[in-house]
Structure formats: C-alpha cells, structure tokens
N, C-alpha and C positions, 0 to 999 in steps of 0.2 A: 323765427325771423320776423314774424309779425308784431311780436312785441318789442323786438330791437328798433323796428321803423318806428314804433309809438315813442320810444323813449329818445329818440333821435328829434323825432317832430316836437315832443315837449322841451327837448334841451335849446332847440332852435328857437322856439318860442320865449324861452325864458331870455336869451340872448338880445332878442330882438325887442322885447318890450320892457318899458321903463316903469310898468306898473308892477309893484309888489303883490304877490299873492301867495297863497299857502296850498293851493291846489287847483288842479284843473280838470275838468269833465269833457270826455271823450264821448261822442256818439258813434255807436256800434249798429250799424244795419245787418241784422240777423240774416244767416244765409240757410238754404235747405240743409239740413243735418247739423245745424247748430244745438247745442244743450247747453244749459246752465254751466255744467261742468266744464264742457270744453272752449266756451267763451272765458270762465274763470281760468282755466290753465293757461290760455292764451296771454292774458293779461296779468298772470300770477296774482290773481285776487281770491281772498277768501270768500267763500259762496256765501255767508252772511252779510259781507260788505256789497256784494253785488246785488243781493235781493234788498237790503235796504235802502240802496240807491234806486232800485226799481221797484218799490214799494207796492204790494195789493195785499188787500184783506182776504184774498182767496190764493191758492197756488198759482204762481207765476205759470203761464203757459206761453212758450216761444213761437212765432210764427215768421216765416220767410217776409222780409220786408220790413218788420218791426224794427223799431230804434230802441236801442237800450243806453243807458249812460252808464260810463265807465270811468271811476276817478282815478286820478295819480296825483300824490302816492295813495296808497291803500289808507283807508279812514272813514269817519262818519262825521255827518253835518248835522248841528243842532241849530235850529230856528229860534232865535231869542225871543220871549213871549213876556208879557208884563208882569213885571215882579222878579225875574230871573238877574241873577247877578253870574258873573264870571267863576267864583267860587262855587255857587251851586250848582253850574253847568259842570264843572270840574268833579264835584263830588258825585254827582248823577251817571257819570261815566267812570267813577272810582278811577280817576286820573290826577296828576300833579297839576296844581294851579299854575305853578310857574312854567311847566311844560307846554300847558295849553295856552298860556298868554304868548310865549316866545313862538310857537306855532303859527299865531295869528297876527304876530306883529303887534300886540298890545302892551301899552304900558301902563304902569300904576296912576291913576286909580280904577283903570280898566272900565270906561264907561261904554257902556252897550247901548243900542238902539234897538227898539222892537222890529222884528223881521229881519235883523243882521244874523248873518250864517257865520257860526262859529266850527271850525274844522277840528276834528279831534282825531290825530294821527293813530293807525290802528295799532302801533306798538306802544302806546301810552294807554291804552284802554286797560283798565282791571289792574294797574300797578298798585292802587290803593285799597284792595281787596281785603277784607279783615278775614283772617282764616284761623279757625281752631281745629286741633286734630279731631277726626271723627265727626265734625259739623259740616253742613251745608254752607254754601255761599248764600248771603242774602240776594233774592233775584232781582231786587230794585231798590233804588235809594228812596225813602220815603218814611212816611209815618202809618203804623197801624191803626186802622179806622174800624174793623169788626175783627173780632176771635173765633177761634174754633169753638163749636159747641152750640148749646141752645141760645136763641136770640129772637127778639122781634123783627121779622123780615121787613126791609126799609121799604117795599114796594106794595106787598101785600097787606102789610100791619098784623100778619098773624106769627104767631109763636112757630119756629122752625128750627131745625138743626142746620148749623153753617158749616159744611164740610171741608173748609179751609181758613186761609187768614186772607183779610183784605188790607192791602197796604196802598194808602192814597197817594199819588205822584201826579206832576202835572202831565197834561196829553203829549204824546210824544217822547215821555222818558225811554231810556234804553232798558230792556228786560235782559238779563242774564241767566245761562242755565245754571241752577244751583248745583247739580251734578252731572256727570258725564252720563251718555246714554244714546239710545236710538230714537229718532222722532217716529212716532207712531201714530200721531194725528197732526194736521195743520189746516185749519180751516173751521168754518162755522160749526157749532155744537150747541145748539138750542139756546137755553138761558146763559151758557157760557160766553155766547157770542163767538168772537173769533177767539180759537182755543188753541195751544200746543200742547200735546203730552208728548213727554220723555220717558222712556222705560230704561231702567237698568237693570240686572240680575235679579234683585229684589225688591222694588220699588218702581211706581210709575209717579211722575211729576207732572200736574197739570196747572198751565199758566192761562186765565181765562181774563176776558174782556178786553183784548188787545186792538189797537187801531191797524197794525200792519204787522206780517209775517216777514221773517229773516231765515227761515228754514224750509226745507221741503220734507215730504214723509219719505223715510228710510235712511235719511241723513244722520252720520254718526256725529254727534255733538259733544265737545268738550266741555267741562267745567269751566265757568266763567266766560263763554262765548256768548255775544250779543245773538238773541234769538227772536227779538220783536219789540214792539215799541206799544207802551201803555196807551190804552184807549176807554171807552165807555160802550162798548158793544154787548148786545146781548140784554140780560137783566140786571141794569145797572143804573144809578142814581148820579154817577159822575166818574170822573176819569180814576182809575185804581186798578190794581192788579189783584186777582183773586190767584192765590196759590194753594194748591191742594196736593196732598200726598196720599197714595194708596198702596197697600201691600199686595203681595200676591194673591191674596184671597179676595181682593177689591175692597178690603175694608179702608174707611179713611183714618188716618192718624194727624195728631195735632203737630202742624208744622213747626210750631214754636219750642217742640222738643230736640228738633234736629238742627236749629238755626243758633247761632250765636246771639248773646243777648244784643238787642237792638241799640242799646246804647253805645256799642262796639261797631255798630254798621259801617263808619268810616273811621281809619285811624286818625288822631290829631296830628297836625304837622309838628 
C-alpha cells in the first residue's frame, strides 16, 4: 500500500510538472522497527541501490527519525567530474551509451558540465559486461596500475609482495562483484582502508580502498551487482581498486589468471 501511494505521488508530480526529469528522490523518515531490508521491500529497491543513495564509509545504521533517500525509478547517479564524457560514464557502468543518453534526455554531442548528475537506470547496469566461460567479471572499468607479485611499495619505497592487482579509476566509479557470494566483511580494514570481502564455496574476493559501501555483512551478492565506489582510503596514493583473491587456505592468487584479458573489458559497439 505504501509503495502504491508513492507511485501515485510520482505520477501526479509528473503530470503537474512541465520540467523533464529522469528520476525523483523521495525522503523517507525512519520509523522504529525499520530495517534496510524492510525499507527496500516497501519501495521495491535493490539493497545496493538504497545503500548507494545513502552512502557511508561504514555499515549504515538506521535510527528512528533518520532521513534516508529513495530514488524512483531504481538506479544510480554519477556526478560528472573534470574530463568525464558520457561515453566514459556509460563504460564505467558497463551500460549502453544510447540508453544512458535517452534516460537523461541528452542529444549528441552529449555536452556535460562538471557537477551534472547523470542517472543510470538499474535495468541498464551491466548490459555490456564482457564475460568468458570460467572467468570472473572485471570489478571496475579502469586501467591496471600495479600487478600481483613483488614490487616496490609506492608509500614505503621498500620491496614488498603485492597480494592483488590495482586498477586505477576515478573517485566514485562503481565497483561490481566479480563473482557471486556472501559478504563476510564490509568496513575499515587497516591498510585496505574501506574494504569488502565476498566469499563463495572456494574463494574469497577482496575489494580495497573504497570510498563507500553498497552492501552489508551477511548479504548474498550476485555476480555483476554494484557493491561500492572507488576511493583512496587506507594505504593508498590515489583513487583505485585493490582486487585480491584468496583460496580456502588463505593463500593469495593472481587475479589476472581468473579475469578476461583487459583489452576485452568493454565490448566495442
């Protein structure tokens, strides 16, 4: 019933307004007994979308009287930064350029301004994932900045073993689950900064140096779901994702052995 009233309110707003918009944001006042799951059920939102709109570097804790934001329709927003193009934004969400342009009422040549909010409908997310049988999904659209193995540590200057692969990407870029599993950690973890760990039956996947979390501990996450945003927290010299894989013995594995060739990270139009 509550969701139906919300839909009616949005419909009336659209009829009464001469302004074209791709989404609306509703304020929800948290009541006693509300949980993230019950709120998402009321508004038929994926948990990752709710948490992305109510971003936090630590697990989100609800309390009575707190105000949270509910988007309609379901989707994500990316705030344009210097150097961003609509093509790059579409690639970062592994979405189709034409679909994103249409959702935002943009016409070629898609001129953007810094600070402009681009809405990416939930149904468009991941449509352009490059997938190979037996391989993981790339967790972020970017460029490899540091490989797995021995290297000179960028902060200490000393030789050290790098337990994962670093992928450079702009602050706020979406991060995706490379594989399905259950969230075993979501929050601060020393040098990793804000980190997410997702475990399946055979491996654990760590995503480090995030700026925000879009999952909670115990949550079952599907491959390709948005789980967080790129940041530079912890021992980091700039925005990037540290992606790490560990087996059941807690031994690290080279992520590139399980990912498709990065040249195929986004299929050509």
